[in-house]
KEROBA-654946 format. One record per atom (N, C-alpha, C): residue in three letters; y, z, x. Coordinates in steps of 0.05 Angstrom, whole numbers, plus 5000, padded with zeros to 4 digits. Layout:
REM residues N
ALAYZX...
END
This chain:
REM residues 425
MET497750015018MET500150005000MET502450005018PHE504249805013PHE506849795028PHE509249865010ASP511249945021ASP513749985006ASP514849715000LEU514849535020LEU515949275016LEU514149065032ILE514048815020ILE512848605035ILE514848385035VAL515548265059VAL517248035059VAL515247805064LYS515047625044LYS512947435042LYS513647155051GLY512247055071GLY512346775077GLY514746675093GLY516046865106GLY518346785121GLY517846645148THR519746515158THR519546385186THR520946565205LEU519446655225LEU520646835245LEU522046665266PRO523946785281PRO525546635301PRO523846475322ASP521346575326ASP519646405345ASP518046185331GLY518546155304GLY517345925291GLY514845995275ARG513646235279ARG511346325264ARG512146375236VAL510246315217VAL510546375190VAL508746615184ALA509846835174ALA508347075170ALA509547245147ASP507747435137ASP508747635119ASP509347895136ILE511148055128ILE511948285142ILE511548525122GLY509848705128GLY509348945113GLY510849175122ILE512249335105ILE513949555112ILE513049795097ALA512850015113ALA512250275100ALA513450505117GLY514650685102GLY515850925118GLY518050845135GLY519550635129GLY521950555145GLY520950415171LYS518450335174LYS517550205196LYS516149945190ILE516049745208ILE514449505204ILE511549585211THR509649555192THR506949655197THR505049415197ALA505949175191ALA504048935192ALA505748695194ILE504848495210ILE505948235210ILE503548045212ASP503047915187ASP500547765187ASP500547635159LYS498347515153LYS497947435124LYS496947695109ILE498647785090ILE498248035078ILE497447995049GLU495248095041GLU494348095013GLU493948395005ALA496248504995ALA496148784987ALA498348844966GLU498249074956GLU500349154936GLU502649274951ALA505049254938ALA507549354950ALA509349444928GLY511149614934GLY513149704914GLY514849464907GLU515349284926GLU516849034920GLU515948814939VAL515948574929VAL515248344945VAL517648174945ILE518648094969ILE521047914973ILE520047654982ASP520547444966ASP519647174974ASP521647064995ALA520647015018ALA522346885038ALA521246605047SER519646495030SER518446245037SER520546025045GLY520145905067GLY522045705077GLY524645815088ASP524946075090ASP527246205099ASP526946335126LEU528946365142LEU528846515168LEU528946795163VAL527146935175VAL527147235174VAL527647325204SER529747465207SER530747545233SER531147845236PRO531047965259PRO531948225262PRO534948235256PRO536048475251PRO538848485243PRO540648395266PHE543148305258PHE545148245278PHE546248505290VAL547148485316VAL548048705331VAL550648625343ASP552648815342ASP555248765356ASP555748965376PRO555748905403PRO556049105423PRO558949165430HIS560849035417HIS563649075426HIS565449035401PHE566549265392PHE568249255367PHE570349495371HIS572549455353HIS574449665351HIS574749755322MET573149945315MET573150025286MET575450195279ASP576650335297ASP578950505290ASP581250345282ALA581450065290ALA583749885284ALA583149695263THR580549655255THR579749435239THR581049445212LEU581649205201LEU582849165174LEU585649275171SER586949315194SER589749425194SER591749195195TYR590948945196TYR592748725201TYR595348735184GLY597648715197GLY600148715184GLY601448995183THR600049195193THR601149465192THR601449555221PRO603849655229PRO606449645215PRO607649375216ARG606549185231ARG607848905234ARG605648715245ILE606448475247ILE604548275258ILE605048215286ASN603048175302ASN603148095331ASN604447815332ALA607147795338ALA608547555337ALA607747365359SER607247475383SER606747305406SER603747225407GLY602047385394GLY599147335396GLY597947415421THR599247575438THR598147645464THR596847915462LEU595147955484LEU593648205486LEU595748435489LEU597748395506LEU599448625512LEU601148695487GLU602148505471GLU603648575447GLU601648725428GLY599048625427GLY597148775410GLY596849055418ILE596649125444ILE596449395453ILE598849545445GLY601349425448GLY603749555440GLY603749615410LEU602949425394LEU602749445365LEU600749665358TRP598549685370TRP596649895365TRP597950165371GLY599450185392GLY600850455396GLY602750525373GLU604050315361GLU605850365338GLU604050455313LEU601750325310LEU600050395287LEU598950665289LYS598250755313LYS597151035316LYS599151235307GLN601751175308GLN603751375301GLN603951425271VAL603051225256VAL603451245226VAL600751255210MET598451185223MET596151195209MET594951475202THR593751505180THR592551765172THR589551755175PRO588352005179PRO585452015180PRO583951865156ASP585051895132ASP583851765109ASP584051475111GLU586251365121GLU586551075124GLU584450965143VAL584151105166VAL582151025187VAL579451015174ARG578851235159ARG576151265147ARG575651045127ASP577650995110ASP577250795089ASP576950525101ARG578450455121ARG578150195132ARG575450155148ALA574550365160ALA572150355174ALA569750325156LEU569750485135LEU567550465114LEU567550195101ALA569950085095ALA570149825082ALA568949605101TYR569549645127TYR568349445146TYR565349475147CYS564349715147CYS561449755147CYS560149635122ASP561549635099ASP560449495076ASP560349185081TRP562449075093TRP562348795102TRP559948745119ALA559548915139ALA557448885159ALA554748885145VAL554249065128VAL551649065114VAL551148815099SER553148705086SER552848465071SER552148225088MET553048235114MET552348025133MET549948085152GLY548548275145GLY546248355162GLY546748465189LEU549248565192LEU550048685217LEU549548995216LEU547449075230LEU546449345224LEU546549535249ALA547749425271ALA548149595295ALA550749515307ILE552549705312ILE555349645322ILE555949855342ARG556949755366ARG558149925385ARG561249905384SER562550125377SER565450105373SER566850285393HIS568750165406HIS570550335424HIS572450465405VAL573150725414VAL575050875399VAL577050995420ASP579650975413ASP581751035431ASP581951335435THR581951405461THR582251695469THR585151745481CYS586851565478CYS589651605489CYS591451715465ASP590451935453ASP591752045429ASP590852335429ASP592852515432ASP592152805435ASP590852905410THR591252775387THR589952885364THR587052795361LEU586352565375LEU583852445374LEU582752405346THR584752315329THR584252245300THR582052035299GLY582151825313GLY579951615312GLY577351715319VAL577151875340VAL574652005348VAL573652175327GLU575052355315GLU573952535295GLU573152365270VAL574652175262VAL574052015238VAL571551865242LEU571351715266LEU569051535269LEU566451685274LEU566751935285LEU564252105288LEU563252175260ASP565152225242ASP564352275213ASP563252025199VAL564551795205VAL563551555193VAL560651495203LYS560151535230LYS557551495241LYS555351645225LYS556051895216LYS554152045200LYS553851925173GLN556051825162GLN555951725133GLN554251475132VAL554451305153VAL552951045151VAL550251045165ALA549351285175ALA546951295191ALA544451195178ASP544451195152ASP541951105137ASP541750805138TYR543850665145TYR543750365144TYR544950225168ILE546650375183ILE547950235207ILE547750425231ASP546750335254ASP546850485279ASP549450435291LEU551150645291LEU553950625303LEU554050785329GLN554650635350GLN555050765376GLN558050765380LEU558950985393LEU561951005400LEU562451025428VAL564450895438VAL565350885466VAL567951025468ALA568051235486ALA570651375492ALA572451165509PHE574451075497PHE576050865508PHE579050945512PRO579750985537PRO582651055543PRO584350795543GLN585150715520GLN586350445515GLN588950405533ASP590350615538ASP592750585554ASP592550635584GLY589850665593GLY589350705620GLY588651005627LEU586551035639LEU585651305646LEU587651465662PHE588851345681PHE590951465697PHE593951395689ARG594051165675ARG596851085667ARG597751265644ASP596051335626ASP596851535605ASP596451815616PRO598251995611PRO598252255623PRO596152445614THR595052395590THR593052585578THR590452435574ALA590152185582ALA587752025574ALA585252155588LEU585352235612LEU583052345625LEU581852595610GLN583652785606GLN582653015591GLN581852965563ASN583052765549ASN582252705522ASN579652535521THR579152385542THR576652245544THR574252435548VAL574652645565VAL572752845567VAL572253005542ARG574553065528ARG574353195502ARG572553035482ALA573052765481ALA571652595462ALA568552595470LEU567952585495LEU565152595501LEU563852865494ASP565453065498ASP564453335490ASP564053345460MET565553205445MET565353205416MET562853045406GLY561752885424GLY559252745418GLY559452435419VAL561652325430VAL561852035434VAL559651955453ASP558351715449ASP555951645463ASP556251515490VAL558451355494VAL558551185517VAL561351215531VAL561451185556VAL563951195572VAL565250925576GLY567750915568GLY569250655570GLY571450685588GLY572950445593GLY575350435610GLY576650175608ILE578950165621ILE580549895621ILE582049895648PRO580549845670PRO581849855696PRO584049665701HIS584049445689HIS586149225694HIS588649305681PHE588849515664PHE591249595650PHE592549855665GLU591249925686GLU592450145703GLU594950035718ARG596550205729ARG599050125741ARG598549945767THR596449995781THR595949835805THR592949765807MET592349575823MET589549515827MET588049755838ALA589349895856ALA588050135867ALA587350345847ASP589250395828ASP588750585807ASP586450475788GLY586450215784GLY584350105768GLY581550145779ALA581350095806ALA578750145819ALA577950445819ALA579950615822ALA579550905822ALA578550995794SER579650865773SER578750935746SER575950855741VAL575050635752VAL572350545749VAL570450755763THR571150845787THR569651045802THR569351305785ALA571651405776ALA571751655762ALA570151645736LEU570351415721LEU568851395697LEU565951365701CYS565151215721CYS562351185725CYS561151455735LYS562551615752LYS561551875759LYS561152055734MET563052035715MET563052185691MET560452115675ALA559851855674ALA557451765659ALA554951865673ALA555051835699ALA552451915714ALA551952205710LYS553952365711LYS553652665708LYS552652735681ARG553452585660ARG552652645633ARG550152485623GLY549252305640GLY546952145632GLY547651935610LEU550051835610LEU550951655590LEU551151355599MET551351175581MET551950905587MET554750845593VAL555350625604VAL558150545610VAL558650265597ASP560950245585ASP561749985574ASP564749955578MET565449795597MET568349795606MET569649535600HIS571949545587HIS573749305585HIS574449245613CYS573649015622CYS573948965652CYS575248685655ASP577348675669ASP578648415678ASP579248235654GLU580248365632GLU581048205609GLU583848095614THR583947895632THR586447775642THR585947505653ASP588147355655ASP588047095668ASP588347105699ASP588747345709ASP589247375738ASP586747375754PRO586347155770PRO583847165785PRO583447375807MET585647515812MET585547735831MET584547995817SER584348005792SER583248235776SER580248235780ARG579248395799ARG576348385807ARG575048655803HIS575748795782HIS574549065778HIS571549055773ILE570548825763ILE567748815759ILE566148845785GLU567348775808GLU566048825833GLU565649135838THR567749265832THR567649565836THR565549685814LEU565449575791LEU563649665771LEU560849625779ALA560249385790ALA557449325800ALA556749515824TYR558649565841TYR558249745865TYR557650025855GLU559250135838GLU558850405828GLU556250435812THR555550225797THR553150225783THR550650265802GLN550750115824GLN548650135843GLN548650385857ARG550950495866ARG551350725882ARG550350975866LEU550950975840LEU550351215824LEU547751195809GLY546250975812GLY543850965799GLY543950905768LEU546150745761LEU546550695732LEU545350435723GLN543750305739GLN542550035734GLN541550025706GLY542249815690GLY541249775664GLY542749935642ARG544650085650ARG546150255632ARG549050185630VAL549949965643VAL552649895647VAL553249615635ALA555449585621ALA556449325613ALA559349285620GLY559849035629GLY562748975633GLY563548785609SER565548855594SER566448705571SER568748535578HIS568848295566HIS570848095569HIS570547935596LEU571248045619LEU571047915645LEU572247645645THR574547615631THR575847335629THR576947245656SER577747435673SER579047345697SER577047155714MET574647185708MET572647015723MET573046725719HIS574346645697HIS574646365691HIS576646245711SER578246415726SER580246315745SER579446365774MET577246515778MET576546585806MET575446325819ASP575746355847ASP574446115861ASP571346145863ASN570045915864ASN567345905860ASN565746055883TYR566746045906TYR565346195928TYR565246495922TYR567446605914TYR567546885907TYR565646955883VAL565646775863VAL563846835840VAL561046825847SER560246645867SER557346625874SER556546885887LYS558247035900LYS557747305910LYS557747515888LEU559647485870LEU559947685849LEU557547675830LEU556647465821LEU554347445802LEU551947565814SER551547515840SER549147645854SER549347955852LEU551748055857LEU552148345855LEU551648445828MET552548295807MET552048395780MET548948395773ALA547748185781ALA544948145777ALA543248385789GLU544048425815GLU542648635830GLU543148915819ALA545348965808ALA546149225796ALA545249245766GLN544149025755GLN543449005727GLN545749085708VAL548148985715VAL550449015697VAL550448785677ALA550448855652ALA550748665630ALA553448565625ALA553848335613ALA556548225606ALA556748185576ILE559148255565ILE559748215537ILE562248055534PRO562147785534PRO564447635526PRO564747645497ASN567347605489ASN568047615460ASN569647355453PRO568047145447PRO569246885447PRO571446845426LEU571246965402LEU573446915384LEU576047025394ILE575947275405ILE578447395414ILE579247285441ASN577347235459ASN578147135486ASN579446865483ILE578346685466ILE579546415464ILE582346435449MET582846645435MET585446685422MET587546805439LEU586747005455LEU588747155470LEU589247055499GLN587246945511GLN587546865539GLN588946585541GLY590046545565GLY591346275569GLY593946255556ARG595246465546ARG597646445532ARG600146375550HIS599746405575HIS602046345594HIS601546065606ASP599445935599ASP598745675608ASP600245445592THR600945245605THR601744995591THR599244835589PHE599044615605PHE596544455606PHE596044375636PRO593644395645PRO591344455630PRO591144765623LYS590144815600LYS590145095589LYS587245205591ARG587145445604ARG584545575607ARG583145635581ARG580445635581ARG578945675557ARG578745975549GLY579246155568GLY579246435562GLY576546565558LEU574446435571LEU571846565568LEU570646595596THR569046795600THR567846835627THR565546625633ARG564146645654ARG562246445662ARG559446505650VAL559146435624VAL556846535610VAL554346395620LYS554346135622LYS551945975630LYS550946055659GLU553046095675GLU552446165703GLU551146445705MET552146635687MET550946905686MET548046885675LEU547546735656LEU544946705644LEU542946605665ALA543846405679ALA542246275701ALA541446475723MET543146675726MET542546885746MET540847115735GLY540147105710GLY538547305699GLY540047545689ILE542647515687ILE544447745676ILE544347745647THR543947985635THR543948015606THR546747945594VAL546947765577VAL549547685567VAL549247705535GLY551147845522GLY551247855492GLY554047765482TRP554047665459TRP556647605447TRP557647845433GLY560347915434GLY561548115418GLY563648015399GLN564148165378GLN566048085358GLN568848185364ASP568948425376ASP571548545385ASP573348635363CYS574248445346CYS576548515329CYS576148365301VAL576748495279VAL577048355253VAL579548465239MET581548295236MET583948335222MET585348595232ASP586348585256ASP587548815268ASP589948725286PRO591048885303PRO593348815318PRO592948575337TRP590348525343TRP589748305363TRP588748045350TYR587648055325TYR586347825314TYR586747845284SER587547605273SER588347615244SER585947525226LEU583747445238LEU581647345221LEU579147515224GLY576847405215GLY574247555220GLY572947615193THR570347615193THR568747685169THR566247865174ALA566147985197ALA563748145205ALA561147975208ASP561547725213ASP559347535215ASP558747475245MET556647575256MET555947535284MET555347245289LEU554547095268LEU553946815272LEU556546645276ASP558746745265ASP561446635272ASP561946655302VAL561346895312VAL561646935341VAL560046765358ALA557246735350ALA555646565365ALA556446285364PHE557446195340PHE558345915337PHE560645865354MET562646035355MET564846005374MET563946005403GLY562346195410GLY561346205438GLY559845965446LEU558245835428LEU556645605434LEU558745385442HIS560945365426HIS562645145434HIS564445195459VAL565445435461VAL567145475485VAL565545475510ALA563045575510ALA561345585533ALA559945325537GLN560245125518GLN558844875518GLN555844905521MET554645075504MET551745115503MET550644945481SER550144695487SER549544495467SER546744405466SER545044465486SER542244385484SER540744565465PRO538444465455PRO536944625436PRO536344925447ASP535444915474ASP534845185484ASP537445365486GLU539645245493GLU542045395494GLU543045485467MET542745335447MET543545415420MET541845635411ARG539145625416ARG537445845409ARG538146095424GLN538946055449GLN539946275465GLN542346425452CYS544246265439CYS546546385426CYS545646565403PHE543546485389PHE542546675368PHE541146915380GLU539646885403GLU538547115415GLU540747305425MET543047205432MET545047375443MET546347555422VAL546247475397VAL547447655377VAL545147825363THR542747795373THR540547955364THR539248125388HIS537348015400HIS535848165420HIS537548245445SER539048065455SER540748125478SER542548355473ASN543948335450ASN545848565442ASN544348825438ALA541948805426ALA540349045422ALA539649175449GLN538948995468GLN538349095496GLN540749225510ILE543049105506ILE545449235517ILE545949495505MET545549525480MET546049795465MET543749975469GLY541449895480GLY539250085485GLY537850145459LEU537449955442LEU536149995415LEU533149955420ASP531650155426ASP528850135434ASP527050045411ASP527750125388ASP525950075364ASP526849825348TYR528049635362TYR529149405348TYR527249175352GLY527248995330GLY525748745332GLY523848715310LEU522348485310LEU520348425290LEU517548465304HIS516648705303HIS513948765314HIS513049015302VAL510449045301VAL509149295289VAL510249525303GLY511249725289GLY512249965301GLY515249975303ALA516449755299ALA519449725301ALA520749835275LYS523249915276LYS524849995254LYS524849765234ALA524449825208ALA524349615188ALA527149535180SER528549405199SER531149305192SER531048995197LEU531648835177LEU531448545181LEU533148405161VAL533448145165VAL535147985148VAL533647715141VAL533947645115VAL532947385106VAL535247195102LEU535346985117LEU537446795116LEU536846525105ASP538646415092ASP538246135080ASP538445925101ALA536545935120ALA536445745142ALA533445735149GLY532745505164GLY530045475171GLY529245565199ASN531345585216ASN530845665244ASN533345785256PRO533345885280PRO535746005292PRO537945805296ILE537245565306ILE539545375310ILE540745305282GLU539345265262GLU540445205236GLU542045435226ALA541245695232ALA542745915225ALA545645915238VAL545745845265VAL548245835279VAL549945605267ARG548645375262ARG550245155250ARG551545215224LEU549945345205LEU550745375178LEU552245645173ARG551645845191ARG552446125184ARG551946175155PRO549346175147PRO548646165120PRO548646435105ASP548246405079ASP548246665063ASP545846845074ARG546347105073ARG544347295077ARG543047365050LEU540747255045LEU539447285018LEU538647565013CYS537647695035CYS536747975031CYS537148125058VAL538148365058VAL538448535081VAL536948795077ILE535148855096ILE533649105094ILE534349265117ALA535149515111ALA535849705134ALA534049955132LYS532549985153LYS530750215156LYS528950255133GLY527850015123GLY525850025102GLY526950005074LYS529549985069LYS530849975044LYS532549715041VAL532349585017VAL534049355012VAL536949465008VAL538849365023VAL541549455022VAL543549235013SER542648995013SER544348775003SER542548544994ARG543348414973ARG542148164963ARG544347974956LYS543547714958LYS545347494950LYS543647264939GLN544747144917GLN543446924905GLN543946674923ARG541846514924ARG542046254940ARG544346094927ASN546046004944ASN548645874934ASN548645574939ASN546945434925ASN546845144927ASN549145004913ALA550244794925ALA552344644910ALA550944454891ARG552144424867ARG551044244846ARG552543994846LEU551043774847LEU552343514846LEU552143374820SER554243224814SER554043054790SER554742764798VAL552942644814VAL553242374825VAL550742204817ASP551341994803ASP549141814795ASP547341734818GLY544741764814GLY542941674833GLY542441844856ARG543842074858ARG543542284879ARG542342534870PRO541242704889PRO540142964879PRO542043124865ASP541043314849ASP542743484833ASP543743724848HIS542843774872HIS543944004888HIS543943924918VAL545544064934VAL545744034962VAL545644304975ARG543944314997ARG543744575012ARG544744555040ARG545144325051ARG546044265079ARG544144355099ARG541644405092ARG539644475111ARG538344225122HIS537544215148HIS536543995160HIS534944085185ALA532443985187ALA530544085206ALA530543935232ALA532943835240ALA533243665264ALA532343825290HIS532744095290HIS532144245315HIS530044455310SER528144385293SER525844585289SER524244625311
END
């Protein structure tokens, strides 16, 4: 007897199988002939593990236009605008926006999120609220929080002590922003201090690193060095890394080897990177994305992050990680079938690996969180960004959507259109 059976779905590897769920776990993947509390017909549809976002800012999400709009569209104005917003936002507003975003996430099959939360605030309003939100959504979303000194660990006078306070309160991951310190030396020192902090506490590290067009911003080198020195291999991620698009190739050939040796993961955020970077360029204009294909070729774990939805830095977004993969595919020019499948992998398994989600995936014993998509395979899913027909979180159905076929009234043609096509099956 199963609580749920997802019947006849196509798995990302191409297998067609039934998935049996009991007690919040996947207990069978096979041809299942048994009773269940509910049977979900997934025939012809893609059944995937849930989407994972390893880089987000939930304390700022859905605040677009408050107290004003980012007129220049730059990263630095966004940081300044966020400073203005912190002065006027209330705990209830942060909570309501965060919970509303979590509702969006559930509807899109996004069931694990790592959110940076600002610690350059003596009240630690965002930290307290998001720790509470984490508890509220725990039945359906795995929410990790990163202690993030947005204004610089040393540049802001109380950031260091407040980051320590946030970790003492139960924040999961150590963050930083070395390129926003006053000097390159301070930036490197902040990386060292924060990595020591993580090593002492046994925590992971996820650092905003080199989110700039300046090719001399090379804090990822220090991050890889400290990861190796302190034995943090496999627990560290560098987010953004956009300065690498401007570095000379010889230096990058050294840098990527250091990252691979230290097992430092990379989290580019293509929607935001393509929007914010290159703002001082005329033409040719830089693409604003780190060297994704080169990193993958070196065996570095790379995941796509969403970063922002309707906040001081980005005016759009829908909590859809397939939008992120779609943009990343284009900007990184990942156009072969294997590369397109890799983009789907990057918003599922690669991101789960970065977040350390050990019970993730479609295998017996894994947590029973999965998504039924109106697509036939991972490439088609990236192309269509299709409806999530059913979302299951920890063994319970949390979202359903009717298949949304267009109806045609054209003589001699079919009466409906689905836009599905098996060219890359």
